[in-house]
ZAFI-927121 format. One record per atom (N, C-alpha, C, O): residue number from 1; atom name; x, y, z. Coordinates in steps of 0.001 Angstrom, whole numbers, plus 524288, in hexadecimal, padded with zeros to 5 digits. Layout:
BEGIN
num | atomo | x | y | z
NUM | CA | X | Y | Z .
...
This chain:
BEGIN
num | atomo | x | y | z
1 | N | A20E7 | 8A846 | 490D6 .
1 | CA | A1F2B | 8A5BF | 48C18 .
1 | C | A2180 | 8A871 | 48741 .
1 | O | A22CC | 8A5EA | 48360 .
2 | N | A21F9 | 8AD90 | 4879C .
2 | CA | A2416 | 8B08D | 4833B .
2 | C | A29B5 | 8AEE3 | 48209 .
2 | O | A2B27 | 8AE43 | 47D7E .
3 | N | A2CD1 | 8AE2F | 48611 .
3 | CA | A3248 | 8AC9E | 48555 .
3 | C | A32B0 | 8A713 | 48321 .
3 | O | A3632 | 8A5EA | 4800D .
4 | N | A2F2A | 8A3C0 | 484B2 .
4 | CA | A2F26 | 89E6A | 482AD .
4 | C | A2E13 | 89E64 | 47CCB .
4 | O | A309D | 89B8A | 479DF .
5 | N | A2A5B | 8A188 | 47B14 .
5 | CA | A2917 | 8A1DF | 47580 .
5 | C | A2DB8 | 8A415 | 47279 .
5 | O | A2EF7 | 8A235 | 46E39 .
6 | N | A3046 | 8A811 | 474A5 .
6 | CA | A34DF | 8AA49 | 47210 .
6 | C | A3935 | 8A642 | 471A6 .
6 | O | A3BF5 | 8A607 | 46DB6 .
7 | N | A39D1 | 8A31A | 475B1 .
7 | CA | A3DC7 | 89F06 | 475AB .
7 | C | A3CA0 | 89AFB | 47173 .
7 | O | A4031 | 8995D | 46EA9 .
8 | N | A37C9 | 89954 | 470EC .
8 | CA | A363E | 89580 | 46CFC .
8 | C | A371A | 897B5 | 46780 .
8 | O | A3908 | 894F2 | 46412 .
9 | N | A35B3 | 89CA4 | 466A5 .
9 | CA | A367A | 89F1E | 4618B .
9 | C | A3C4A | 89F5D | 46045 .
9 | O | A3DD7 | 89E5F | 45BD4 .
10 | N | A3F80 | 8A0AE | 46421 .
10 | CA | A4524 | 8A0E2 | 46360 .
10 | C | A4751 | 89B85 | 461EB .
10 | O | A4A9F | 89B21 | 45E73 .
11 | N | A4586 | 89771 | 4647D .
11 | CA | A4744 | 89224 | 4632B .
11 | C | A45BF | 890A5 | 45D97 .
11 | O | A48CA | 88E2E | 45ACE .
12 | N | A4125 | 8921C | 45C05 .
12 | CA | A3F68 | 890EA | 456AB .
12 | C | A42C2 | 893C3 | 452B4 .
12 | O | A442A | 89184 | 44EB1 .
13 | N | A4413 | 898AD | 453BF .
13 | CA | A4753 | 89BAE | 45023 .
13 | C | A4CE1 | 8998F | 44FD2 .
13 | O | A4F39 | 89990 | 44B9F .
14 | N | A4EFE | 897C5 | 4542A .
14 | CA | A5449 | 8959B | 4543A .
14 | C | A548C | 8909C | 450FA .
14 | O | A586A | 88FB3 | 44E44 .
15 | N | A508E | 88D6E | 45137 .
15 | CA | A5080 | 88887 | 44E51 .
15 | C | A50B1 | 8896C | 4486C .
15 | O | A52C7 | 88628 | 44594 .
16 | N | A4E97 | 88DB8 | 44691 .
16 | CA | A4E9A | 88EDA | 440FB .
16 | C | A5408 | 88F95 | 43EC6 .
16 | O | A54F9 | 88E3A | 43A42 .
17 | N | A57A2 | 891B0 | 441D3 .
17 | CA | A5CF2 | 89284 | 43FE1 .
17 | C | A5FED | 88D6A | 43F64 .
17 | O | A6359 | 88CF0 | 43C0D .
18 | N | A5EB4 | 889A7 | 4429F .
18 | CA | A617B | 884AE | 44263 .
18 | C | A5F45 | 88105 | 43E40 .
18 | O | A61E8 | 87D4C | 43CBC .
19 | N | A5A96 | 881F2 | 43C67 .
19 | CA | A5835 | 87E8D | 4387A .
19 | C | A5B24 | 87ED0 | 43351 .
19 | O | A5AFD | 87B1C | 43042 .
20 | N | A5DCA | 8831E | 43255 .
20 | CA | A60A5 | 883BB | 42D6C .
20 | C | A6548 | 88004 | 42D09 .
20 | O | A6699 | 87E4A | 428BE .
21 | N | A67C3 | 87EC3 | 4315E .
21 | CA | A6C8E | 87BBB | 43133 .
21 | C | A6BAF | 875DC | 4307C .
21 | O | A6F79 | 872F2 | 42FF9 .
22 | N | A66E2 | 87419 | 4306F .
22 | CA | A65CA | 86E8D | 42FBD .
22 | C | A6596 | 86D60 | 429E7 .
22 | O | A62A0 | 86FD2 | 42702 .
23 | N | A68B6 | 869AC | 42839 .
23 | CA | A68CB | 86823 | 422BD .
23 | C | A675F | 86265 | 42240 .
23 | O | A6913 | 85F26 | 4255D .
24 | N | A644D | 86134 | 41E64 .
24 | CA | A62EA | 85BCB | 41D49 .
24 | C | A662C | 859FA | 418AC .
24 | O | A659F | 85BFF | 41458 .
25 | N | A6989 | 85632 | 41995 .
25 | CA | A6CF6 | 85425 | 41580 .
25 | C | A6B7E | 84E82 | 41461 .
25 | O | A6AE3 | 84B54 | 417EF .
26 | N | A6AF2 | 84D5D | 40F77 .
26 | CA | A69A4 | 8480B | 40DD9 .
26 | C | A6E88 | 8455C | 40BC9 .
26 | O | A70C1 | 846F1 | 407D3 .
27 | N | A7028 | 84147 | 40E8A .
27 | CA | A749E | 83E2B | 40CDF .
27 | C | A72DE | 83890 | 40C10 .
27 | O | A6EE0 | 836E3 | 40E28 .
28 | N | A75E2 | 835B3 | 40906 .
28 | CA | A748B | 83046 | 407D4 .
28 | C | A7591 | 82C9E | 40C69 .
28 | O | A72D0 | 828BD | 40D1D .
29 | N | A7995 | 82DE1 | 40F8E .
29 | CA | A7ADB | 82A8D | 41405 .
29 | C | A7D62 | 82DC9 | 4185A .
29 | O | A7E57 | 83275 | 417BC .
30 | N | A7E6C | 82B3C | 41CAF .
30 | CA | A8094 | 82DDB | 42143 .
30 | C | A863D | 82F85 | 4205A .
30 | O | A87F7 | 8337B | 42276 .
31 | N | A891C | 82C89 | 41D3C .
31 | CA | A8E96 | 82DC7 | 41C23 .
31 | C | A8F02 | 8330C | 4196F .
31 | O | A926E | 8362C | 41AB9 .
32 | N | A8B8C | 8340D | 415AE .
32 | CA | A8B9E | 83916 | 412FA .
32 | C | A8A4D | 83D8E | 416B4 .
32 | O | A8C89 | 841CC | 41656 .
33 | N | A86B7 | 83C98 | 41A3D .
33 | CA | A853F | 8409C | 41E0A .
33 | C | A89C5 | 841CB | 421C0 .
33 | O | A8AB2 | 84650 | 4231A .
34 | N | A8C98 | 83DB5 | 42364 .
34 | CA | A9122 | 83E87 | 426C8 .
34 | C | A9573 | 84173 | 423E7 .
34 | O | A97F3 | 844E2 | 42628 .
35 | N | A965A | 84023 | 41EF8 .
35 | CA | A9A35 | 842FC | 41BC7 .
35 | C | A98B0 | 848B5 | 41B52 .
35 | O | A9BFD | 84C2C | 41BD1 .
36 | N | A93B8 | 849AF | 41A62 .
36 | CA | A91C6 | 84F08 | 419EC .
36 | C | A92D1 | 85219 | 41EEB .
36 | O | A94C3 | 8567E | 41EBA .
37 | N | A9187 | 84FC9 | 4235D .
37 | CA | A9254 | 85264 | 4285F .
37 | C | A981C | 85389 | 42945 .
37 | O | A9983 | 857CE | 42AFC .
38 | N | A9B70 | 84FC1 | 4281E .
38 | CA | AA113 | 85091 | 428D3 .
38 | C | AA323 | 854C6 | 42528 .
38 | O | AA642 | 8580D | 426C6 .
39 | N | AA178 | 854BC | 42053 .
39 | CA | AA357 | 8588C | 41C7E .
39 | C | AA1A3 | 85E1A | 41DDF .
39 | O | AA4CA | 861B9 | 41D9A .
40 | N | A9CB3 | 85ECF | 41F56 .
40 | CA | A9AF1 | 86425 | 4207F .
40 | C | A9D50 | 86638 | 4258A .
40 | O | A9D7D | 86AF4 | 4265E .
41 | N | A9F22 | 862B7 | 428EA .
41 | CA | AA1CA | 86480 | 42DA8 .
41 | C | AA797 | 8658F | 42CBF .
41 | O | AAA0F | 8682F | 42FEE .
42 | N | AA9D1 | 86393 | 42878 .
42 | CA | AAF5B | 86465 | 42749 .
42 | C | AB047 | 86890 | 42328 .
42 | O | AB4C4 | 869CD | 421F5 .
43 | N | AAC23 | 86ABD | 420F8 .
43 | CA | AACB3 | 86EDC | 41D11 .
43 | C | AAB2A | 87405 | 41FA1 .
43 | O | AA6F1 | 87488 | 421DE .
44 | N | AAEAD | 877CE | 41F40 .
44 | CA | AADE4 | 87CE5 | 421BA .
44 | C | AAA6F | 88056 | 41E3F .
44 | O | AAAD2 | 88034 | 41975 .
45 | N | AA71C | 8835D | 420BA .
45 | CA | AA3CC | 88710 | 41DE2 .
45 | C | AA71F | 88BB9 | 41C30 .
45 | O | AA9A1 | 88E29 | 41F7C .
46 | N | AA735 | 88D06 | 41728 .
46 | CA | AAA56 | 8917D | 41560 .
46 | C | AA85A | 896B8 | 4176C .
46 | O | AAB52 | 89A7F | 4179E .
47 | N | AA36C | 89700 | 418F2 .
47 | CA | AA12B | 89BDD | 41AE1 .
47 | C | AA208 | 89C78 | 420C0 .
47 | O | AA39B | 8A0A1 | 42294 .
48 | N | AA100 | 89855 | 423AB .
48 | CA | AA15C | 8988A | 42965 .
48 | C | AA6DB | 89703 | 42B16 .
48 | O | AA8DF | 892FD | 42964 .
49 | N | AA942 | 89A1E | 42E59 .
49 | CA | AAE89 | 89901 | 4301E .
49 | C | AAE79 | 894AE | 43433 .
49 | O | AAC13 | 8953F | 43853 .
50 | N | AB11A | 89064 | 4330B .
50 | CA | AB1D2 | 88C37 | 436DC .
50 | C | AAD35 | 88892 | 4377D .
50 | O | AAD4D | 8854A | 43B01 .
51 | N | AA934 | 888F5 | 4344C .
51 | CA | AA4B5 | 8857A | 434AC .
51 | C | AA4B7 | 881B6 | 43017 .
51 | O | AA666 | 88306 | 42BC8 .
52 | N | AA2D2 | 87D0F | 43117 .
52 | CA | AA243 | 8795D | 42CCE .
52 | C | A9D33 | 87A8F | 429E8 .
52 | O | A99DE | 87D6A | 42BDF .
53 | N | A9CA4 | 8785F | 42542 .
53 | CA | A97CE | 8794B | 42262 .
53 | C | A9341 | 87673 | 424FC .
53 | O | A8EB8 | 877C0 | 42411 .
54 | N | A9478 | 87295 | 42838 .
54 | CA | A905A | 86FDC | 42B13 .
54 | C | A8E29 | 8731D | 42F84 .
54 | O | A89AA | 8725C | 4310C .
55 | N | A913A | 876B4 | 4319D .
55 | CA | A8F78 | 879E5 | 435FD .
55 | C | A8DF2 | 87F64 | 4347B .
55 | O | A8C84 | 8827F | 437DC .
56 | N | A8E38 | 880AA | 42F84 .
56 | CA | A8D17 | 885F0 | 42DB9 .
56 | C | A87C9 | 8862B | 42B09 .
56 | O | A8634 | 8826E | 42874 .
57 | N | A850D | 88A81 | 42BA1 .
57 | CA | A800F | 88B3B | 42903 .
57 | C | A805D | 88F36 | 424A2 .
57 | O | A7C54 | 89113 | 422CB .
58 | N | A8510 | 8908E | 422ED .
58 | CA | A8586 | 89450 | 41EA3 .
58 | C | A839A | 891D4 | 41990 .
58 | O | A8354 | 88D0D | 41919 .
59 | N | A824C | 8951B | 415D4 .
59 | CA | A8053 | 89329 | 410D9 .
59 | C | A844C | 88FDC | 40DF6 .
59 | O | A82F5 | 88BDE | 40BA3 .
60 | N | A8940 | 8918F | 40E1F .
60 | CA | A8D5F | 88E95 | 40B7C .
60 | C | A8E1B | 88938 | 40E07 .
60 | O | A8EED | 88558 | 40B4D .
61 | N | A8DD1 | 888FB | 4133C .
61 | CA | A8E62 | 883F8 | 415F3 .
61 | C | A89F8 | 88040 | 41470 .
61 | O | A8AD6 | 87B91 | 413C7 .
62 | N | A8547 | 88254 | 413E5 .
62 | CA | A80E1 | 87F02 | 41237 .
62 | C | A81D3 | 87CEF | 40CB9 .
62 | O | A80D6 | 8785D | 40B9D .
63 | N | A83BF | 88054 | 4094E .
63 | CA | A84EC | 87E9A | 403F0 .
63 | C | A893A | 87A7A | 403DC .
63 | O | A88F0 | 876B6 | 400E2 .
64 | N | A8D38 | 87B30 | 40724 .
64 | CA | A9181 | 87762 | 40757 .
64 | C | A8FAB | 87230 | 40991 .
64 | O | A9156 | 86E10 | 407BF .
65 | N | A8C43 | 87255 | 40D7A .
65 | CA | A8A1E | 86D6B | 40F8C .
65 | C | A870A | 86A8F | 40B51 .
65 | O | A8760 | 865C9 | 40AD4 .
66 | N | A8414 | 86D7C | 40852 .
66 | CA | A811C | 86B1E | 40406 .
66 | C | A84CA | 868E0 | 3FFEE .
66 | O | A83CB | 864AC | 3FDD1 .
67 | N | A890C | 86BA7 | 3FECC .
67 | CA | A8CE8 | 869C2 | 3FB02 .
67 | C | A8F72 | 864B5 | 3FCEA .
67 | O | A9025 | 86109 | 3F9E4 .
68 | N | A90D4 | 8648A | 401F5 .
68 | CA | A9326 | 85FCA | 40433 .
68 | C | A8F47 | 85B48 | 403D9 .
68 | O | A90B9 | 856E9 | 40274 .
69 | N | A8A68 | 85C59 | 4051C .
69 | CA | A8671 | 85844 | 404CF .
69 | C | A85E6 | 8563B | 3FF37 .
69 | O | A85A8 | 85180 | 3FE5F .
70 | N | A85B5 | 859BF | 3FB70 .
70 | CA | A8538 | 85822 | 3F5F9 .
70 | C | A89F3 | 854E9 | 3F434 .
70 | O | A8961 | 85113 | 3F15C .
71 | N | A8E91 | 8567F | 3F5E7 .
71 | CA | A934D | 853AC | 3F45C .
71 | C | A9375 | 84E3E | 3F6D0 .
71 | O | A9533 | 84A84 | 3F452 .
72 | N | A91A9 | 84DC3 | 3FBA5 .
72 | CA | A917B | 8489A | 3FE29 .
72 | C | A8D99 | 8451B | 3FB47 .
72 | O | A8EBD | 8408F | 3FA34 .
73 | N | A890C | 84739 | 3FA0B .
73 | CA | A8514 | 8441F | 3F75B .
73 | C | A86B8 | 842A3 | 3F1D2 .
73 | O | A84F0 | 83EAF | 3EFBE .
74 | N | A8A21 | 845CF | 3EF6A .
74 | CA | A8BF9 | 8447D | 3EA2A .
74 | C | A9089 | 840A0 | 3EA4B .
74 | O | A9250 | 83ED7 | 3E632 .
75 | N | A9272 | 83F51 | 3EF01 .
75 | CA | A9675 | 83B4F | 3EF7D .
75 | C | A9C03 | 83D51 | 3EFD1 .
75 | O | A9FAC | 83A3A | 3EF62 .
76 | N | A9CCB | 84268 | 3F092 .
76 | CA | AA215 | 8448A | 3F117 .
76 | C | AA47F | 842E1 | 3F646 .
76 | O | AA1C2 | 84236 | 3FA2C .
77 | N | AA9A2 | 8423A | 3F645 .
77 | CA | AAC5F | 840B8 | 3FB09 .
77 | C | AAD5E | 84596 | 3FE63 .
77 | O | AACB6 | 84A01 | 3FC9C .
78 | N | AAEF5 | 844A8 | 40341 .
78 | CA | AB033 | 84903 | 406BE .
78 | C | AB49C | 84C55 | 40489 .
78 | O | AB486 | 8511F | 404EF .
79 | N | AB874 | 849C2 | 40235 .
79 | CA | ABCDE | 84C8C | 3FFEB .
79 | C | ABB0C | 85023 | 3FB7F .
79 | O | ABCF0 | 85488 | 3FB00 .
80 | N | AB768 | 84E47 | 3F851 .
80 | CA | AB54A | 8517B | 3F412 .
80 | C | AB266 | 85643 | 3F631 .
80 | O | AB2D4 | 85A90 | 3F416 .
81 | N | AAF7B | 8556A | 3FA5C .
81 | CA | AAC77 | 859BD | 3FCAA .
81 | C | AB028 | 85DCB | 3FEF4 .
81 | O | AAF73 | 86279 | 3FE19 .
82 | N | AB429 | 85C02 | 401E9 .
82 | CA | AB7FC | 85FB0 | 40414 .
82 | C | ABADF | 86290 | 3FFB6 .
82 | O | ABBC6 | 86745 | 40019 .
83 | N | ABC52 | 85FC1 | 3FB8D .
83 | CA | ABF0F | 86238 | 3F728 .
83 | C | ABBA9 | 86660 | 3F498 .
83 | O | ABD8F | 86A95 | 3F33E .
84 | N | AB6B4 | 86538 | 3F3EF .
84 | CA | AB312 | 86900 | 3F19E .
84 | C | AB2D2 | 86DF4 | 3F4F0 .
84 | O | AB318 | 8724E | 3F2E7 .
85 | N | AB24D | 86D3C | 3FA11 .
85 | CA | AB1E1 | 871C3 | 3FD97 .
85 | C | AB6F6 | 874E9 | 3FDA8 .
85 | O | AB6DA | 879B7 | 3FDB0 .
86 | N | ABB66 | 87231 | 3FDAE .
86 | CA | AC076 | 874EF | 3FDC9 .
86 | C | AC159 | 877DF | 3F8B2 .
86 | O | AC34D | 87C44 | 3F8C4 .
87 | N | ABFF5 | 87587 | 3F44C .
87 | CA | AC093 | 8783A | 3EF42 .
87 | C | ABD29 | 87D17 | 3EEFE .
87 | O | ABEAB | 88109 | 3ECB1 .
88 | N | AB8A4 | 87CC8 | 3F150 .
88 | CA | AB4EE | 88118 | 3F0F7 .
88 | C | AB5FD | 8855D | 3F4F3 .
88 | O | AB57A | 889F9 | 3F3AE .
89 | N | AB776 | 883F6 | 3F9CA .
89 | CA | AB7F8 | 887C2 | 3FE0C .
89 | C | ABD69 | 88815 | 40066 .
89 | O | ABE49 | 88B51 | 403D9 .
90 | N | AC110 | 884E8 | 3FEB2 .
90 | CA | AC663 | 88513 | 400B2 .
90 | C | AC72C | 8816A | 4054D .
90 | O | AC383 | 87EE5 | 40723 .
91 | N | ACC10 | 8812D | 40726 .
91 | CA | ACD6E | 87DAA | 40B77 .
91 | C | ACACA | 87F26 | 41092 .
91 | O | ACA5F | 87BEC | 4141C .
92 | N | AC903 | 883FB | 410FC .
92 | CA | AC685 | 885DB | 415C1 .
92 | C | AC184 | 882E5 | 41702 .
92 | O | ABFF7 | 88294 | 41B8C .
93 | N | ABEFE | 880BC | 4130C .
93 | CA | AB9CD | 87E81 | 413BC .
93 | C | AB9CE | 8795B | 416CD .
93 | O | AB5B6 | 877C3 | 418C0 .
94 | N | ABE36 | 876C6 | 41743 .
94 | CA | ABE72 | 871EF | 41A59 .
94 | C | AC145 | 87303 | 41F7C .
94 | O | AC504 | 87605 | 41FAB .
95 | N | ABF6C | 87083 | 4239F .
95 | CA | AC1D6 | 87152 | 428BB .
95 | C | AC741 | 86EDB | 4290A .
95 | O | ACA83 | 870A3 | 42C18 .
96 | N | AC848 | 86AD0 | 425F2 .
96 | CA | ACD6B | 8685F | 425BA .
96 | C | ACF92 | 8691C | 4203B .
96 | O | ACF04 | 865A8 | 41CEF .
97 | N | AD20A | 86D9A | 41F35 .
97 | CA | AD3EF | 86E9B | 419EA .
97 | C | AD861 | 86AEE | 41873 .
97 | O | ADB2B | 86902 | 41BDC .
98 | N | AD90B | 869F3 | 41364 .
98 | CA | ADD43 | 86674 | 411A7 .
98 | C | AE294 | 8690D | 41263 .
98 | O | AE2FF | 86DD6 | 4128C .
99 | N | AE694 | 865D7 | 412D4 .
99 | CA | AEBE4 | 867EC | 41354 .
99 | C | AEE02 | 868D8 | 40DD8 .
99 | O | AEEFE | 86524 | 40AEF .
100 | N | AEEB4 | 86DD1 | 40C72 .
100 | CA | AF11A | 86F43 | 4077D .
100 | C | AF41E | 8745A | 40846 .
100 | O | AF455 | 87657 | 40CA6 .
101 | N | AF665 | 87677 | 40437 .
101 | CA | AF9D7 | 87AF5 | 404D4 .
101 | C | AF703 | 87FC5 | 406F8 .
101 | O | AF98E | 88328 | 40941 .
102 | N | AF1EC | 88031 | 40653 .
102 | CA | AEF1F | 884B6 | 40864 .
102 | C | AED96 | 88410 | 40E1D .
102 | O | AEC3B | 887E5 | 410AF .
103 | N | AEDC7 | 87F46 | 41026 .
103 | CA | AEC22 | 87E69 | 4158D .
103 | C | AF088 | 87C85 | 41918 .
103 | O | AEF8A | 87AD6 | 41D7C .
104 | N | AF567 | 87CC9 | 41738 .
104 | CA | AF9BC | 87B1B | 41A90 .
104 | C | AF9E1 | 87E35 | 41FA3 .
104 | O | AFA7F | 87BF8 | 423D9 .
105 | N | AF952 | 88348 | 41F3F .
105 | CA | AF98C | 8868B | 423EC .
105 | C | AF53A | 88519 | 427C5 .
105 | O | AF621 | 884EB | 42C7E .
106 | N | AF0A0 | 88416 | 425CC .
106 | CA | AEC30 | 8829E | 42912 .
106 | C | AED3F | 87D9A | 42C1A .
106 | O | AEBEA | 87D33 | 430B4 .
107 | N | AEFA0 | 879D1 | 42987 .
107 | CA | AF09F | 874C9 | 42C08 .
107 | C | AF56A | 874D7 | 42F8E .
107 | O | AF563 | 87255 | 433A8 .
108 | N | AF98D | 877A9 | 42E0C .
108 | CA | AFE7A | 8772F | 430D8 .
108 | C | AFFBF | 87BCC | 43465 .
108 | O | B0397 | 87B8C | 43746 .
109 | N | AFCB8 | 87FF1 | 4344F .
109 | CA | AFDAE | 8846D | 437B6 .
109 | C | AFD62 | 882F9 | 43D88 .
109 | O | B00B5 | 884BB | 44087 .
110 | N | AF991 | 87FDB | 43F41 .
110 | CA | AF989 | 87E6B | 444D1 .
110 | C | AFE67 | 87B62 | 4467A .
110 | O | B0067 | 87C2E | 44AC7 .
111 | N | B004C | 877EE | 4431E .
111 | CA | B04FD | 874EF | 44460 .
111 | C | B09C4 | 87884 | 444A1 .
111 | O | B0CF9 | 87809 | 4482E .
112 | N | B0A3C | 87C13 | 440E7 .
112 | CA | B0E9E | 87FCD | 440E9 .
112 | C | B0E60 | 8833F | 445C3 .
112 | O | B1261 | 8843E | 4483B .
113 | N | B09C3 | 8850C | 4471F .
113 | CA | B091E | 88846 | 44BCA .
113 | C | B0AB3 | 88548 | 450B6 .
113 | O | B0D39 | 8877B | 4542A .
114 | N | B0940 | 88053 | 4510D .
114 | CA | B0AA8 | 87D24 | 45592 .
114 | C | B108D | 87C72 | 455FC .
114 | O | B12BA | 87CCF | 45A42 .
115 | N | B1326 | 87B74 | 4519F .
115 | CA | B18D7 | 87ADB | 45199 .
115 | C | B1B74 | 87FF5 | 4533F .
115 | O | B1F25 | 87FE5 | 45654 .
116 | N | B1994 | 88458 | 4513D .
116 | CA | B1BCE | 88968 | 452BC .
116 | C | B1B08 | 88A88 | 4588C .
116 | O | B1E74 | 88CCC | 45B0D .
117 | N | B1698 | 888F9 | 45AAC .
117 | CA | B15AA | 889B1 | 4604C .
117 | C | B1971 | 88669 | 4638C .
117 | O | B1B73 | 8883F | 46783 .
118 | N | B1A6B | 88195 | 461E5 .
118 | CA | B1E26 | 87E49 | 464BD .
118 | C | B23AE | 88082 | 4646A .
118 | O | B2690 | 8805A | 46842 .
119 | N | B252F | 8828F | 45FE6 .
119 | CA | B2A5E | 884F8 | 45F5D .
119 | C | B2ACC | 889B0 | 462F1 .
119 | O | B2EBD | 88A54 | 4659E .
120 | N | B26D6 | 88CF9 | 46307 .
120 | CA | B26E0 | 8918D | 46670 .
120 | C | B2717 | 88FF2 | 46C2E .
120 | O | B2A01 | 89243 | 46F39 .
121 | N | B240E | 88C07 | 46DAD .
121 | CA | B2413 | 88A24 | 47315 .
121 | C | B2972 | 88813 | 47498 .
121 | O | B2B5A | 88923 | 478E1 .
122 | N | B2BE0 | 88522 | 47117 .
122 | CA | B3110 | 882FE | 4721F .
122 | C | B3507 | 8875D | 472DF .
122 | O | B3816 | 88746 | 47695 .
123 | N | B34FC | 88B37 | 46F54 .
123 | CA | B38B7 | 88F86 | 46FBF .
123 | C | B37B7 | 892DB | 4748D .
123 | O | B3B6B | 894A8 | 4770A .
124 | N | B32D1 | 893B5 | 475E5 .
124 | CA | B318A | 896F4 | 47A6E .
124 | C | B3349 | 89459 | 47F7B .
124 | O | B3546 | 89700 | 482F7 .
125 | N | B3298 | 88F3A | 47FF7 .
125 | CA | B3434 | 88C8E | 484C4 .
125 | C | B3A26 | 88C15 | 48505 .
125 | O | B3C63 | 88C41 | 48946 .
126 | N | B3CB4 | 88B7F | 48094 .
126 | CA | B4268 | 88B23 | 4808A .
126 | C | B44E9 | 8905C | 48205 .
126 | O | B48B0 | 89079 | 484FE .
127 | N | B42D9 | 894A1 | 47FFD .
127 | CA | B44F0 | 899C8 | 48149 .
127 | C | B43DD | 89B31 | 486F2 .
127 | O | B46FE | 89DF4 | 48956 .
128 | N | B3F9C | 8996B | 4891F .
128 | CA | B3E5B | 89A88 | 48E8D .
128 | C | B424E | 897E2 | 4922A .
128 | O | B43EE | 89A2C | 49611 .
129 | N | B43D4 | 89326 | 490E7 .
129 | CA | B47AB | 89061 | 49413 .
129 | C | B4D01 | 89309 | 493D4 .
129 | O | B4FD1 | 89313 | 497BB .
130 | N | B4E74 | 89538 | 48F6C .
130 | CA | B537C | 897D9 | 48ED6 .
130 | C | B539E | 89D0C | 491BB .
130 | O | B57C5 | 89EB2 | 49381 .
131 | N | B4F2F | 89FA3 | 4923C .
131 | CA | B4F1F | 8A4C7 | 494C4 .
131 | C | B4EEC | 8A463 | 49AB3 .
131 | O | B4F57 | 8A863 | 49D56 .
132 | N | B4E4C | 89FB9 | 49CE4 .
132 | CA | B4E15 | 89F15 | 4A28F .
132 | C | B5377 | 89F35 | 4A51B .
132 | O | B53C8 | 89F8D | 4A9E5 .
133 | N | B57A5 | 89EF1 | 4A226 .
133 | CA | B5CEC | 89EE9 | 4A458 .
133 | C | B5E91 | 8A481 | 4A5A8 .
133 | O | B6068 | 8A760 | 4A245 .
134 | N | B5DE3 | 8A601 | 4AA8E .
134 | CA | B5F49 | 8AB39 | 4AC64 .
134 | C | B642C | 8AACE | 4AFCF .
134 | O | B64F8 | 8A6F5 | 4B295 .
135 | N | B6750 | 8AEC1 | 4AF87 .
135 | CA | B6C01 | 8AEE1 | 4B2D0 .
135 | C | B6A72 | 8B060 | 4B85D .
135 | O | B6664 | 8B2D8 | 4B924 .
136 | N | B6D93 | 8AEEE | 4BC32 .
136 | CA | B6C4D | 8B051 | 4C1A5 .
136 | C | B6C06 | 8B642 | 4C25E .
136 | O | B6906 | 8B82D | 4C599 .
137 | N | B6F1A | 8B91C | 4BF66 .
137 | CA | B6F00 | 8BEC8 | 4BFB5 .
137 | C | B69A6 | 8C0ED | 4BE19 .
137 | O | B6794 | 8C472 | 4C0A3 .
138 | N | B676E | 8BECF | 4B9E7 .
138 | CA | B624F | 8C085 | 4B807 .
138 | C | B5E01 | 8BF16 | 4BBE7 .
138 | O | B5A57 | 8C21B | 4BCAC .
139 | N | B5E6A | 8BA8B | 4BE52 .
139 | CA | B5A8D | 8B8E1 | 4C238 .
139 | C | B5AB0 | 8BC7E | 4C6F0 .
139 | O | B5699 | 8BE02 | 4C8F5 .
140 | N | B5F54 | 8BDDC | 4C8AE .
140 | CA | B5FE5 | 8C163 | 4CD2E .
140 | C | B5DBA | 8C6C9 | 4CBED .
140 | O | B5B3B | 8C940 | 4CF37 .
141 | N | B5EAB | 8C88A | 4C74D .
141 | CA | B5CBB | 8CDAA | 4C5A5 .
141 | C | B56B6 | 8CDAB | 4C567 .
141 | O | B5440 | 8D182 | 4C6ED .
142 | N | B545C | 8C96A | 4C381 .
142 | CA | B4EB6 | 8C8F6 | 4C34B .
142 | C | B4C4F | 8C8E6 | 4C8B5 .
142 | O | B482B | 8CB2F | 4C991 .
143 | N | B4EEF | 8C63C | 4CC70 .
143 | CA | B4CF7 | 8C612 | 4D1D3 .
143 | C | B4D07 | 8CB91 | 4D437 .
143 | O | B496D | 8CD0F | 4D708 .
144 | N | B5126 | 8CE8A | 4D310 .
144 | CA | B5182 | 8D3E5 | 4D520 .
144 | C | B4D3E | 8D763 | 4D2D2 .
144 | O | B4B36 | 8DAD2 | 4D580 .
145 | N | B4BEA | 8D68A | 4CDF6 .
145 | CA | B47D0 | 8D9A0 | 4CB78 .
145 | C | B4277 | 8D865 | 4CDC2 .
145 | O | B3F1A | 8DBD3 | 4CDFA .
146 | N | B41A2 | 8D3A2 | 4CF71 .
146 | CA | B3C9B | 8D213 | 4D192 .
146 | C | B3BD7 | 8D3C7 | 4D73C .
146 | O | B3771 | 8D3A2 | 4D92C .
147 | N | B3FF8 | 8D562 | 4D9ED .
147 | CA | B3F7A | 8D714 | 4DF6A .
147 | C | B3CDC | 8DC3B | 4E006 .
147 | O | B3C34 | 8DE19 | 4E468 .
C-alpha cells in the first residue's frame, strides 16, 4: 500500500510540470489558429538550439508566441511576421532562411560538397584503373615475395 501511495503522489507531481505548457489562445477563426500553429513551428527559438518557439518553454519563446498571436490578431501577414522576427533576431530565427549574400554558404555548401565528392570519386576510380597495369616482371616478383 505504501508503494501505491508513493506512485500516486509521483504521478500528481509529474502532472504539475506539464500544466505550464498548455496555452489558451483566442482567435477569431480557425484559419488564424492554423496560421499561428504553422508560424510558431517555423520560427526557431533564439535561446533553445534547434527548437521551434512552439516546442520550447523558455521565457523568450513564450513572449515570441504572444507576439505572433498579437500580430495575427492585428491583421499582419505571414511575411510581415517573418520580417519582424528576422529584423529583431537575424536570419537564424527562421528554419528556412532567405537566400541573400549572408546565407549563400548555408544554401549552396551541400551542393558544392556533393560536386566535390563526385569529382573525387571520378578521379579515384580513374587512377585505380591506371595503376592496375603491371608488367609480367612485377607480377612474377610479387608471386615470389608471397611464397
